[in-house]
C-alpha positions as CSV (number, residue, x, y, z in Angstrom):
1,M,94.2,65.0,83.7
2,L,96.3,66.9,81.3
3,A,93.4,69.0,80.5
4,S,92.8,69.8,84.0
5,Q,96.5,70.9,84.6
6,D,96.4,73.1,81.5
7,R,93.3,74.8,83.0
8,E,95.0,75.5,86.1
9,N,98.2,76.9,84.3
10,S,96.3,79.1,82.2
11,S,94.3,80.5,85.0
12,Q,97.6,81.3,87.0
13,P,98.9,84.0,84.9
14,S,95.5,86.0,84.9
15,F,95.6,85.9,88.8
16,Q,99.1,87.3,88.7
17,V,98.0,90.0,86.2
18,K,95.2,91.0,88.3
19,T,97.2,91.2,91.6
20,S,100.0,93.3,89.8
21,G,97.1,95.5,88.4
22,V,95.7,96.0,92.1
23,L,99.2,97.0,93.0
24,I,99.6,99.6,90.2
25,I,96.1,101.3,90.8
26,V,96.7,101.6,94.6
27,A,100.2,102.8,94.2
28,V,98.9,105.4,91.6
29,L,95.8,106.3,94.1
30,L,98.2,106.6,96.9
31,T,100.6,108.8,95.1
32,A,97.9,111.2,94.2
33,L,96.5,111.3,97.7
34,R,100.1,112.0,99.2
35,V,100.5,114.7,96.6
36,G,97.6,116.3,97.5
37,L,98.4,116.2,101.3
38,V,102.0,117.7,100.5
39,V,100.8,120.5,98.4
40,S,98.1,121.6,101.1
41,E,100.5,121.9,103.8
42,D,103.5,124.0,104.8
43,P,106.9,122.3,105.3
44,S,107.8,120.9,108.6
45,P,110.8,121.9,110.6
46,T,112.7,118.8,109.5
47,E,112.1,119.8,105.9
48,A,112.9,123.3,106.4
49,Y,116.4,122.0,107.8
50,Y,117.1,120.1,104.6
51,F,116.3,123.1,102.6
52,L,118.6,125.0,104.7
53,C,121.3,122.5,104.2
54,A,120.6,122.5,100.5
55,E,121.6,126.3,100.5
56,K,124.7,125.6,102.6
57,S,126.3,122.6,100.6
58,A,128.7,120.2,102.1
59,P,129.9,116.7,101.7
60,A,128.1,115.7,104.7
61,Y,126.0,117.0,107.7
62,F,125.5,116.2,111.3
63,D,122.4,114.1,110.5
64,G,124.1,112.1,107.7
65,P,125.3,112.2,103.9
66,A,124.5,115.0,101.8
67,G,122.1,113.1,99.5
68,T,118.8,114.5,100.6
69,A,120.1,118.0,100.6
70,C,121.6,117.6,97.2
71,L,118.2,116.5,95.7
72,V,116.4,119.4,97.4
73,G,119.2,121.8,96.2
74,G,119.1,120.4,92.6
75,L,115.4,120.9,92.2
76,E,115.7,124.5,93.6
77,A,118.4,125.3,91.1
78,L,116.2,124.3,88.3
79,G,113.7,127.2,89.2
80,L,110.8,125.0,89.9
81,P,107.8,126.1,91.9
82,E,108.5,126.4,95.7
83,E,106.4,123.2,96.4
84,A,108.2,121.0,93.8
85,W,111.1,119.8,95.9
86,R,108.7,118.6,98.8
87,L,107.0,116.5,96.0
88,L,109.9,114.2,96.2
89,A,108.5,112.4,99.2
90,P,105.5,110.7,97.7
91,F,107.3,109.8,94.3
92,W,110.0,108.3,96.4
93,A,107.3,106.2,98.2
94,L,106.1,105.3,94.6
95,A,109.7,104.4,93.7
96,A,110.2,102.2,96.9
97,T,107.0,100.4,96.1
98,L,108.1,99.4,92.6
99,A,111.7,98.6,93.8
100,C,110.3,96.3,96.3
101,Y,107.9,94.5,93.9
102,L,110.7,94.0,91.3
103,L,113.0,92.5,94.0
104,L,110.5,90.4,95.6
105,R,108.9,88.9,92.2
106,R,112.5,87.6,91.6
107,V,113.1,86.2,95.1
108,G,109.5,85.0,95.5
109,D,106.7,85.3,92.8
110,D,104.5,88.0,91.3
111,D,101.6,87.2,93.6
112,L,103.6,87.5,96.9
113,A,105.6,90.4,95.6
114,A,102.4,92.4,94.9
115,W,100.9,91.7,98.2
116,A,104.3,92.5,99.9
117,A,104.5,95.8,98.1
118,L,100.9,96.6,99.0
119,G,101.8,95.7,102.7
120,L,104.7,98.0,102.6
121,N,102.5,100.9,102.0
122,A,100.3,100.0,105.0
123,L,103.1,100.6,107.4
124,P,102.9,103.8,109.5
125,L,106.7,104.8,108.8
126,V,106.3,104.4,105.1
127,N,103.4,106.6,105.2
128,T,104.7,109.4,107.3
129,A,108.1,109.4,105.2
130,A,105.8,109.7,102.1
131,L,104.7,113.0,103.3
132,R,107.9,114.7,104.3
133,V,111.2,114.9,102.4
134,G,113.9,112.7,104.2
135,P,116.5,110.0,103.4
136,E,114.3,106.9,104.4
137,L,112.6,106.2,101.1
138,P,115.4,107.1,98.7
139,A,117.6,104.7,100.8
140,L,115.1,102.1,100.9
141,T,114.7,102.2,97.1
142,A,118.4,102.1,96.4
143,T,119.0,99.3,98.8
144,A,116.2,97.1,97.4
145,L,117.6,97.7,94.0
146,A,121.1,96.7,95.2
147,M,119.7,93.5,96.6
148,L,117.8,92.6,93.5
149,F,121.0,93.1,91.1
150,V,123.1,90.9,93.7
151,W,120.2,88.2,93.3
152,R,120.6,88.5,89.6
153,A,124.4,88.3,89.7
154,Y,124.0,85.3,91.8
155,H,121.7,83.5,89.1
156,A,123.2,85.0,86.0
157,R,124.8,82.6,83.7
158,S,126.8,85.5,81.8
159,G,127.2,89.2,82.5
160,K,127.6,88.7,86.2
161,L,130.1,91.8,86.4
162,L,127.4,94.0,84.9
163,W,124.9,93.0,87.5
164,W,127.5,93.7,90.2
165,L,128.2,96.9,88.8
166,A,124.5,97.8,88.9
167,A,124.3,96.7,92.5
168,A,127.5,98.8,93.4
169,V,125.8,102.0,91.9
170,M,122.8,101.5,93.8
171,M,124.6,100.7,97.0
172,G,126.6,103.7,96.5
173,T,123.4,105.9,95.9
174,A,121.9,104.4,99.1
175,S,125.0,105.4,101.1
176,S,124.8,109.0,100.0
177,F,121.5,109.0,101.8
178,A,122.4,107.0,105.0
179,Y,125.5,105.6,106.3
180,V,123.8,102.4,107.7
181,T,123.1,101.2,104.4
182,V,126.8,100.1,103.8
183,A,126.1,97.3,106.3
184,W,124.4,95.5,103.5
185,V,127.8,95.2,101.5
186,P,129.3,92.5,103.6
187,A,125.9,90.9,104.2
188,L,125.1,90.4,100.6
189,I,128.7,89.3,99.7
190,V,128.6,86.7,102.4
191,F,125.4,85.4,100.8
192,V,127.0,85.0,97.4
193,F,130.1,83.3,98.8
194,C,128.1,80.9,101.0
195,S,127.7,78.7,97.8
196,P,131.2,77.2,97.0
197,K,130.3,77.2,93.2
198,H,130.1,81.0,93.4
199,R,133.6,81.4,94.6
200,K,135.1,82.1,91.2
201,L,137.0,85.0,89.6
202,D,134.0,86.9,88.1
203,H,132.0,86.9,91.6
204,V,135.2,87.9,93.4
205,L,135.9,90.9,91.0
206,G,132.1,91.8,91.2
207,A,132.2,91.7,95.0
208,G,135.4,93.8,95.0
209,L,133.6,96.3,92.8
210,F,130.6,96.2,95.0
211,F,132.9,97.2,98.1
212,L,135.0,99.7,96.4
213,L,132.4,101.8,94.6
214,P,130.3,102.8,97.5
215,A,133.4,103.4,99.6
216,L,134.7,105.9,96.9
217,M,131.3,107.6,96.8
218,L,131.4,108.0,100.5
219,G,134.8,109.3,100.5
220,P,134.1,113.0,100.7
221,A,131.5,112.5,103.5
222,L,134.1,110.3,105.4
223,A,136.7,112.9,105.0
224,W,134.4,115.5,106.2
225,N,133.6,113.5,109.4
226,A,137.3,112.7,110.0
227,A,138.0,116.5,110.0
228,L,135.5,116.5,112.9
229,E,136.9,113.7,114.7
230,W,134.0,111.5,113.7
231,I,131.6,113.1,116.2
232,P,128.8,113.6,113.8
233,V,128.7,110.1,112.6
234,A,129.4,108.4,115.9
235,G,127.6,110.8,118.1
236,G,130.5,110.9,120.7
237,T,133.4,108.8,121.5
238,L,134.1,105.2,121.1
239,R,133.3,104.6,124.7
240,T,129.7,106.1,124.1
241,L,129.1,103.8,121.2
242,L,129.2,101.0,123.7
243,M,126.8,102.6,126.3
244,F,123.3,101.2,126.6
245,R,120.2,102.4,128.3
246,I,117.7,100.1,129.6
247,G,115.1,102.6,130.2
248,G,115.6,104.0,126.7
249,F,115.4,100.4,125.2
250,F,111.8,100.1,126.2
251,I,111.1,103.6,124.7
252,S,112.5,102.4,121.4
253,L,110.5,99.4,121.3
254,G,107.4,101.3,121.7
255,Q,108.6,103.5,118.9
256,L,109.2,100.6,116.6
257,A,105.6,99.1,117.4
258,M,104.2,102.6,116.3
259,A,106.3,102.8,113.2
260,F,105.5,99.1,111.9
261,S,102.5,98.2,113.9
262,P,103.1,95.6,116.7
263,L,101.6,92.6,114.8
264,V,103.4,93.1,111.5
265,L,106.7,93.7,113.5
266,V,106.4,90.4,115.7
267,F,105.3,88.4,112.7
268,M,108.1,89.7,110.4
269,L,110.8,88.9,113.1
270,L,109.4,85.4,113.7
271,A,109.5,84.7,109.8
272,W,113.1,86.1,109.8
273,V,114.0,83.5,112.6
274,R,112.4,80.8,110.6
275,D,114.4,81.7,107.5
276,G,117.3,81.7,109.5
277,R,116.8,78.0,110.5
278,E,116.2,77.1,107.0
279,S,119.0,79.1,105.4
280,H,121.5,76.1,105.4
281,R,119.3,74.1,102.8
282,E,117.4,76.8,100.8
283,V,118.9,79.7,98.8
284,R,115.8,81.9,99.0
285,S,115.7,81.5,102.8
286,R,119.3,82.2,103.1
287,F,118.9,85.5,100.9
288,L,116.0,86.5,103.0
289,F,117.9,85.9,106.3
290,L,121.3,87.5,105.4
291,G,119.7,90.3,103.5
292,A,117.6,91.3,106.5
293,L,120.4,90.7,108.9
294,P,122.0,94.1,108.9
295,G,118.8,95.8,109.5
296,V,117.7,93.5,112.4
297,V,121.1,93.8,114.1
298,L,121.3,97.6,113.6
299,C,118.0,97.9,114.8
300,G,118.5,96.0,118.0
301,Y,121.9,97.9,118.5
302,F,120.1,101.4,118.2
303,A,117.1,100.2,120.5
304,L,119.6,99.2,123.2
305,R,121.0,102.5,123.2
306,G,117.7,104.2,123.4
307,Q,117.8,105.8,119.9
308,A,115.4,105.7,117.0
309,A,115.8,102.2,115.6
310,G,113.0,102.0,112.8
311,F,115.2,103.3,109.8
312,P,117.6,100.4,109.5
313,L,114.8,98.0,110.1
314,L,112.9,99.7,107.2
315,L,115.6,98.8,104.9
316,A,115.1,95.1,105.5
317,V,111.3,95.2,105.5
318,P,110.8,94.1,101.9
319,L,112.5,90.8,102.7
320,L,111.1,90.6,105.9
321,L,107.5,91.0,104.6
322,L,108.1,88.3,101.9
323,G,109.2,85.9,104.7
324,F,106.2,86.7,106.5
325,L,103.7,86.4,103.6
326,K,105.3,83.1,102.2
327,G,104.6,81.3,105.5
328,N,100.9,82.3,105.8
329,F,99.5,83.4,102.6
330,R,98.3,80.1,101.2
331,S,98.2,78.2,104.5
332,G,94.4,77.9,105.3
333,W,93.3,79.7,108.5
334,K,96.8,81.4,108.6
335,Q,95.7,83.5,105.6
336,A,93.8,85.8,108.3
337,I,97.1,86.7,110.0
338,P,98.5,88.9,107.3
339,G,95.0,90.6,106.8
340,A,94.5,91.3,110.4
341,S,98.2,92.5,110.9
342,F,98.0,95.0,107.8
343,T,94.4,96.2,109.1
344,V,96.0,97.3,112.3
345,A,98.8,98.9,110.4
346,V,96.6,100.9,108.2
347,V,94.6,102.3,111.2
348,M,97.9,103.2,113.1
349,S,99.1,104.9,109.8
350,A,96.0,107.1,109.6
351,Y,96.9,108.5,113.0
352,S,100.6,108.9,112.3
353,M,99.7,110.7,108.8
354,M,97.6,113.1,110.9
355,A,100.3,113.9,113.4
356,V,103.0,114.5,110.5
357,F,100.4,116.6,108.5
358,Q,100.1,118.8,111.6
359,S,103.8,119.2,111.9
360,G,103.8,122.0,109.4
361,E,100.7,123.6,110.7
362,G,100.9,127.4,112.1
363,W,104.6,127.9,111.1
364,R,104.0,130.3,108.5
365,A,101.7,132.5,110.8
366,A,104.1,132.2,113.7
367,A,107.0,133.3,111.3
368,G,104.8,136.4,110.3
369,E,104.5,137.3,114.0
370,V,108.2,137.2,114.3
371,R,108.7,139.4,111.3
372,D,106.4,142.0,112.7
373,A,108.3,141.9,115.9
374,F,111.5,142.1,113.9
375,L,110.6,145.2,112.0
376,E,109.1,146.9,115.0
377,Q,112.2,146.5,117.0
378,S,114.4,147.6,113.9
379,A,112.4,150.7,113.5
380,A,113.1,151.5,117.2
381,E,116.8,150.7,117.1
382,G,117.8,150.8,113.6
383,E,119.7,148.3,111.7
384,G,121.4,145.4,113.6
385,V,118.7,143.4,115.2
386,F,119.0,139.7,114.6
387,L,117.1,136.7,115.3
388,V,117.9,133.7,117.5
389,A,115.9,130.3,118.1
390,G,115.7,127.9,120.9
391,D,116.8,124.8,119.0
392,P,118.0,123.9,115.3
393,A,114.5,122.7,114.2
394,L,112.9,126.0,115.4
395,A,115.6,128.1,113.7
396,S,115.3,126.2,110.4
397,V,111.5,126.5,110.0
398,L,111.3,130.2,111.0
399,G,114.3,130.8,108.6
400,Y,112.6,129.0,105.7
401,H,109.4,131.4,106.1
402,L,111.6,134.4,106.5
403,R,114.3,133.7,104.0
404,N,112.8,136.0,101.2
405,E,112.1,139.0,103.6
406,L,115.3,139.1,105.8
407,V,118.7,139.2,104.5
408,P,121.5,137.8,106.7
409,P,125.2,138.6,106.3
410,A,126.7,136.2,103.5
411,G,127.0,132.6,104.7
412,H,125.0,133.2,107.8
413,P,121.5,131.5,108.6
414,T,118.6,133.7,108.6
415,V,117.8,132.7,112.1
416,Y,120.7,131.8,114.5
417,V,120.7,129.1,117.4
418,G,121.9,130.2,120.7
419,E,125.6,130.5,121.0
420,S,127.5,127.3,122.4
421,Q,131.1,126.1,122.5
422,D,129.6,122.6,122.1
423,V,129.4,121.7,118.3
424,S,126.6,119.1,118.4
425,N,124.5,120.2,115.4
426,Q,124.9,121.8,112.1
427,F,124.2,125.2,113.1
428,G,127.6,124.9,115.4
429,L,129.4,124.7,112.1
430,W,127.9,127.7,110.4
431,P,128.6,131.3,111.1
432,S,127.1,132.6,114.3
433,Y,126.6,135.9,116.3
434,G,129.2,134.8,118.9
435,D,131.9,134.4,116.3
436,F,134.8,137.0,116.1
437,V,136.3,138.3,112.9
438,A,140.1,138.1,113.0
439,T,141.7,141.7,113.3
440,G,145.2,140.5,114.7
441,H,144.6,142.8,117.9
442,T,142.2,142.5,121.0
443,T,139.5,145.1,121.5
444,D,138.9,144.5,125.1
445,E,141.7,144.3,127.8
446,Y,139.5,141.9,129.8
447,F,138.7,139.6,127.1
448,T,142.0,138.3,125.4
449,E,140.9,134.7,124.2
450,E,140.2,136.1,120.7
451,E,142.4,138.6,118.6
452,G,139.5,140.0,116.9
453,E,136.1,141.8,117.2
454,N,132.6,140.7,117.3
455,P,130.5,142.6,114.8
456,F,127.4,141.8,116.9
457,L,128.6,143.4,120.1
458,G,125.9,145.9,121.6
459,R,123.2,144.9,119.1
460,S,119.9,143.6,120.1
461,A,118.1,140.4,119.1
462,L,114.7,138.6,119.3
463,Y,114.8,135.2,120.9
464,I,112.3,132.7,119.9
465,S,111.7,129.4,122.0
466,H,109.3,127.3,123.9
467,E,111.0,128.2,127.1
468,A,109.1,130.2,129.6
469,A,110.9,133.2,131.3
470,D,112.1,131.3,134.3
471,D,113.5,128.6,132.1
472,L,115.7,130.8,129.7
473,P,119.2,129.2,129.2
474,Q,122.1,131.1,130.6
475,T,123.6,131.7,127.3
476,I,120.8,134.1,126.8
477,K,120.3,135.6,130.1
478,A,124.0,136.4,130.6
479,A,124.7,137.5,127.1
480,F,122.3,140.5,127.0
481,V,121.9,143.4,129.4
482,A,118.1,143.0,129.5
483,V,115.7,140.2,128.3
484,N,112.0,141.1,128.2
485,L,108.9,139.0,127.1
486,L,107.3,140.6,124.1
487,E,104.5,138.2,122.9
488,K,103.3,134.6,123.7
489,L,102.1,132.6,120.7
490,P,99.8,129.6,120.6
491,P,101.2,126.1,120.2
492,V,102.2,125.6,116.6
493,G,103.2,122.4,114.5
494,G,101.5,120.0,117.0
495,D,103.7,121.1,119.8
496,A,102.2,121.1,123.1
497,E,104.0,124.2,124.5
498,P,103.4,127.9,123.4
499,L,105.9,130.0,121.5
500,Y,107.5,132.8,123.2
501,I,109.2,135.9,121.7
502,Y,111.7,137.7,123.8
503,Q,113.5,141.1,123.3
504,C,117.1,140.9,124.0
505,L,119.1,144.1,124.5
506,D,122.7,145.0,124.2
507,Y,124.4,141.7,123.2
508,Q,127.8,141.2,125.3
509,T,130.1,138.6,124.3
510,Q,130.8,135.9,127.0
511,P,134.2,134.8,127.9
512,L,135.2,131.2,126.8
């Protein structure tokens, strides 16, 4: 009997090592594949936007905190090759995989942790984020490590404050990439204090540190948002925060199914509900339930508003995957459920990666056509021609490819976005061709709203957009004396619509 138990115990570590080895091999191979894909393709419009933000540093931006732009700008400042900053994405995916494994091997065991980390890499949202620079994977990595350190503080016999400090640093780091991560602060504090024996001074001080440090690190970003009346972070007024769209809700559900695959999404949420039922009597289930609660709640809220809801749920995915696997991994026929679910996810990931891969295609050639048209127009009219794009993404990607060939005025973007009094994106805060330079007197007796002059008055521009001639915005048609179609380019970046280049003559300032 004892000999049989010894044989079972001796065989268990070898199986765990084997599973961990599979994880390491797959993670390394995936990273190599992702690096190859990143290097072989040009930046997407979103990546070009982060590059532009890195050149115009600020405490925060309309799309979130400054963490991503700071990373891109830091690598650029080191003088590394052009592609170096884009390699952040696959290596953040590797970091997120390791963070997920380290967290789950403490909460569960090595076997489940390794399979959950492998399952993470099967999800479409993770695979697309691993190819394009963005805040998702850095925020996931830091949040997973913060949860790990809170778990360690909960079980530590000594050095609790050090674990709390480490958790606070990681949560502060996560908040520099995404505001939604701060929702994990109260959830993890509640988890610790659900246990009466943990309501002691060391945990109280640690929880205070866990709250204060991320708040201090977010201070500059919050001050920046406050100066803009919280419009960037809130996306509107308090009233709009409580407005829900039923039609948009079903669209968001479809996007969630595409981001996580339908089977994985459903079974993860069912496992989370089961952990909620068991949370009153089991510490691990309580941690899985409360640790994933912010992601599930925020996901539901954004879905009801008809917004993209995958990001907050992604931050909860490591715990949701562990809950999913621990109920099925060693349960007879139920073992087939994870296999089938992740197989579907892998197939969906392949299609998602193809779409993301295409998002950078053709932009370099399109920017070359714009450059040629710009030089031809400049040769005909002299200096003073400027570029305007139909939307921020288009302005970012064209500006990225033209940044070394066209030199805009100091502080100005290479390509502007059409002028507007509505500050709804980062371009609305940067200098524009519609701005006046203060002179203390008016230059037009019929235009007295500004005491200054517009240096772009009378100049010509090229307008690049997906809009056909009949659909051009009034801010373009009314702002120039004449607008003529110069060239029609084929669709680029996976877009369905062609790209148009318009010649816009003699800019005239519009009344406010």
